[in-house]
LUMMARDO-724465 format. One record per residue (C-alpha): x, y, z. Coordinates in steps of 0.5 Angstrom, whole numbers, padded with zeros to 4 digits, always signed. Each point is the difference from the previous one (the first is absolute). Layout:
<nodes>
XYZ
...
</nodes>
This chain:
<nodes>
+0326+0150+0072
+0003-0003+0006
+0003+0007+0003
+0002+0002+0007
+0001+0006+0003
+0004+0003+0006
-0003+0007+0002
-0003+0003-0006
+0001-0001-0007
-0005+0002-0005
+0001-0003-0007
-0001+0003-0007
-0007-0001-0004
-0004+0003-0006
-0004-0006-0002
-0007+0000+0003
-0002-0006+0002
-0008-0002+0000
-0004+0002+0006
-0005-0004+0004
-0003+0003+0005
-0006-0003+0003
-0006+0003+0004
-0003-0003+0006
-0006-0004-0002
-0003-0002+0006
-0004+0003+0006
+0006+0000+0004
+0007+0004+0001
+0007-0001+0002
+0002+0003+0007
+0007+0000+0001
+0003+0000+0007
+0007+0002+0002
+0004-0006+0002
+0005+0000+0005
+0006-0001-0005
-0001+0006-0003
-0005+0004+0004
+0001+0007-0004
+0003-0003-0006
-0006-0003-0004
+0001-0007+0003
-0007-0003+0000
-0005-0006+0002
-0007+0000-0003
-0007-0001+0002
-0006+0000-0004
-0006+0003+0003
-0007+0003-0003
+0000+0007-0002
-0002+0005+0006
-0005+0005-0003
+0003+0007+0001
+0007-0002+0001
+0006+0004-0004
+0003-0004-0005
+0006+0001-0004
+0004-0003-0006
+0006-0004+0000
+0004-0005-0004
+0000-0007+0003
+0005-0005-0001
-0004-0007+0002
+0005-0005-0003
+0007+0001-0002
+0001+0001-0007
+0001+0005-0006
-0003+0007+0000
-0006-0002-0004
-0002-0004+0006
-0001+0006+0004
-0007+0003+0002
-0004+0006+0001
-0004-0001+0006
-0004+0004+0006
+0002-0001+0007
-0001+0004+0006
+0003+0007+0001
+0005-0001+0006
+0000+0003+0007
+0006+0003+0003
+0002-0003+0007
+0005+0003+0005
+0006+0003-0003
-0003-0001-0007
-0003+0005-0005
-0004-0002-0006
+0003+0003-0007
-0004+0001-0006
+0005-0002-0005
+0001+0005-0006
+0005-0004-0004
+0004-0007+0000
+0007-0001-0002
+0000-0007-0003
+0007-0004-0001
+0003-0006-0003
-0001-0004+0007
-0007+0001+0000
+0000-0005-0006
+0003-0005+0004
-0003+0001+0007
-0007-0002-0004
+0003-0006-0003
+0003-0002+0007
+0007+0001-0003
+0003+0006+0005
+0003-0001+0007
-0006+0003+0003
-0006-0005+0000
-0007+0003+0001
-0005-0005+0003
-0007+0000-0002
-0003+0005-0005
+0004+0007+0000
+0001+0006-0004
+0007+0001-0004
+0003+0007+0000
+0005+0002+0005
+0001+0007+0000
-0006+0006+0000
-0001+0007+0001
-0007+0003+0002
-0004+0004+0005
-0001-0002+0007
-0008-0001+0001
+0000-0002+0007
+0004-0001+0006
+0000-0005+0006
+0001+0001+0007
+0008+0001+0003
+0002+0003-0006
+0005+0006+0000
+0001+0004-0006
-0005-0002-0005
-0006+0004-0002
-0006-0001-0005
+0002+0004-0006
+0007-0001+0000
+0004-0003-0006
+0004-0006+0001
+0004-0005-0003
+0002-0007+0002
+0003-0007-0001
-0004-0006+0002
+0003-0006-0003
-0007-0002-0004
-0007+0002+0001
+0000+0007-0003
-0005-0002-0007
-0006+0002+0003
-0004+0007+0002
+0002+0001+0007
+0005-0004+0005
+0001+0000+0008
+0007+0002+0001
+0005+0001+0006
+0001+0007+0002
+0008-0001+0001
+0000-0003-0008
-0003+0006-0003
+0005+0006-0003
-0004+0007+0000
+0001+0002-0007
+0003+0007-0002
-0004+0005-0003
+0001+0000-0008
+0001-0007+0000
-0006-0004-0004
-0003-0006+0002
+0003-0004-0006
+0007+0002+0001
+0000-0001+0007
-0003-0007-0001
+0006-0001-0005
+0006+0001+0005
-0001-0005+0006
+0002-0006-0003
+0005+0001-0006
+0003+0007+0002
+0000-0002+0007
+0003-0007-0002
+0005+0004-0004
+0002+0005+0005
+0001-0005+0006
+0004-0004-0005
+0005+0006-0003
+0001+0004+0007
-0001-0005+0005
+0003-0007-0003
+0004+0003-0006
+0003+0006+0004
+0000+0004-0006
+0005+0005-0001
+0000+0006-0004
+0004-0002-0006
-0001-0007+0000
-0002-0004-0006
-0007-0004+0000
-0002-0005-0004
-0007-0002+0000
-0003-0006-0003
-0007+0000-0003
+0000+0007+0000
-0006+0002-0003
-0005-0003+0005
-0003+0003+0006
+0006-0001+0005
+0005+0000-0006
-0003+0007-0002
+0000+0002+0007
+0008-0001+0001
+0002+0004-0006
-0004+0006+0003
+0003-0001+0007
+0007-0002-0002
+0000+0007-0004
-0003+0003+0006
+0006-0003+0005
+0005+0002-0005
+0002-0006-0004
+0001-0002-0007
-0005-0004-0003
+0001-0006-0004
-0007-0003-0002
-0001-0007-0003
-0006-0003-0003
-0002-0004-0006
-0003+0004-0006
+0002+0007-0003
-0007+0002+0002
+0001-0001+0007
+0007+0003+0000
-0002+0006-0003
-0005+0001+0006
+0006-0001+0004
+0003+0006-0003
-0006+0004+0001
+0000-0001+0007
+0007+0002+0001
+0005-0006-0001
+0007+0002-0003
+0001-0006-0004
-0004-0006-0001
+0002-0008-0002
-0005-0004-0004
+0002-0007+0004
-0004-0004-0005
+0005+0002-0006
+0006+0002+0004
+0005-0003+0004
-0002+0003+0007
+0007-0001+0004
+0004+0002-0006
-0005+0006-0001
+0000+0002+0007
+0008+0000+0000
+0001+0004-0006
-0005+0005+0003
+0005+0001+0006
+0006+0000-0004
+0002-0008+0003
-0001+0002+0008
-0008-0002+0000
-0006+0003+0004
-0001+0001+0007
-0007-0002+0001
-0004-0005-0004
-0008+0001+0001
-0002-0007-0001
-0008-0001-0001
+0001-0005-0005
+0004-0006+0002
+0000-0006-0005
+0006+0000-0005
+0002+0007+0001
+0002+0000+0008
+0007-0003-0002
+0003+0004-0005
-0002+0006+0004
+0003-0002+0006
+0006-0002-0005
+0000+0008-0002
+0000+0002+0007
+0006+0005+0002
+0004-0001+0007
-0004+0000+0006
-0006+0000-0005
-0007-0001+0003
-0005-0005-0004
-0007+0002+0003
-0005-0006+0000
-0007+0003-0002
-0004-0005-0003
+0000-0006-0005
-0005+0002-0006
+0004-0004-0005
-0003-0006+0003
+0006-0003+0003
+0004+0001+0006
+0008-0001-0002
+0005-0004+0003
+0006+0005+0001
+0008-0003+0001
+0002+0003+0006
+0007+0001-0002
-0002+0006-0004
-0002+0004+0006
+0007-0002+0003
+0004+0002-0006
-0004+0007+0000
+0000+0001+0008
-0008+0001-0002
-0006-0001+0003
-0007-0003-0002
-0005+0004+0004
-0008-0002+0001
-0005+0005+0000
-0007-0002+0003
-0003+0006+0001
-0007-0003+0003
+0004-0002+0006
+0004+0006+0000
-0007+0003+0001
-0001-0004+0006
+0006+0000+0003
+0002+0007-0001
-0006+0004+0000
+0003+0007+0001
+0005-0001-0005
-0006-0002-0005
-0004+0006+0002
+0006+0005-0001
+0001-0003-0007
-0007+0000-0002
+0000+0008+0002
+0006+0001-0004
-0003-0003-0006
-0006+0003+0000
+0004+0007+0001
+0004-0001-0006
-0006-0002-0004
-0004+0007+0002
+0007+0004-0001
+0000-0003-0007
+0006-0004+0001
-0003-0007-0001
-0005-0001-0005
-0003-0007+0000
-0003-0002-0007
-0007-0003+0000
+0000-0005-0005
-0008+0000+0000
-0006+0001+0005
-0005-0005+0001
-0007+0000+0003
-0001-0005+0006
-0004-0005-0004
+0005-0001-0005
+0005-0002+0005
+0001-0007-0003
+0002+0004-0007
+0005+0004+0004
+0003-0006+0003
+0000-0004-0007
+0004+0006-0003
+0005+0000+0005
+0001-0007+0000
+0001+0000-0008
+0007+0004+0002
+0000+0006-0004
-0003+0005+0004
+0005+0006+0001
-0001+0004+0006
-0006-0001+0005
-0007-0003+0000
-0006+0004+0004
-0007-0003+0002
-0005+0005+0002
-0006-0002+0004
</nodes>
């Protein structure tokens, strides 16, 4: 599937693909070393060298060549050591997303060089601390977004990229928040300027970011119209709190959105799908409506007639969450803490589709690629 994604869009998938996880059969092990391109986010070069007796090793999922999930390998690699301003995190949970299925095939905008591990969000415990760190201490429970590289037992991460977890939050839930919920809060609050009473239409509402948009949209005071492709998915959306639903495989999306708003149209479209669904959704925008471009899980980037925006005084606004994190780190950290606090308070309830052991990462990614997952897929080392 030649899908493209901006930010973090998780597709839906139940059908489990066959798993092929190869164990190393030689007397060497892969040492993964950080590259200058992504010094803390899992970008790696490689060397092979003799095993040194007594040296500590850890398990990691390694992508040696671009391809489908079944080409990933479970290998022993050298344990990391923290440098200045860095910590070693013992990873307890990894959140997988749709973009992980793309990055291992070289179909994502982030391009790892050399062998690397997938997995962009994690939660765990600080194991050791390098020099020049300010607040980090061994034993602290933390969460982080790392672009890729998290599918392993331990990882070196810059202290400034860690968010300390509040009491009462599980590792699995913490690893479910950064990308899907972080993307969505940034989209609706920062980019969409969502206000109490706004009508929000969500395309791809049963997937990871879509289901997050249902919850956050309701927390921000919106009326939520969930759009998905099957009765099963729409029931899931209603269970998550959607006010109305539309099956855009069997119903006319524009006409149904207009009908549900008495012809006025919707204030915000949260679009994680693209393809043939974007234009009818834009045609259903209200005056000064905002169409938020989150991703293209449908496979095609649509071409939109710009006169539609002129006639509605409407906006198309891009949502590039990973760059938001780099360009506005304090705002990103504030959003992350807000999400964790909402979750501890029970106001956000991330749905975990399934938890896999690290050795079954390929199967987990295959399930996401089949596009029937509802909620979040978690891997635990």
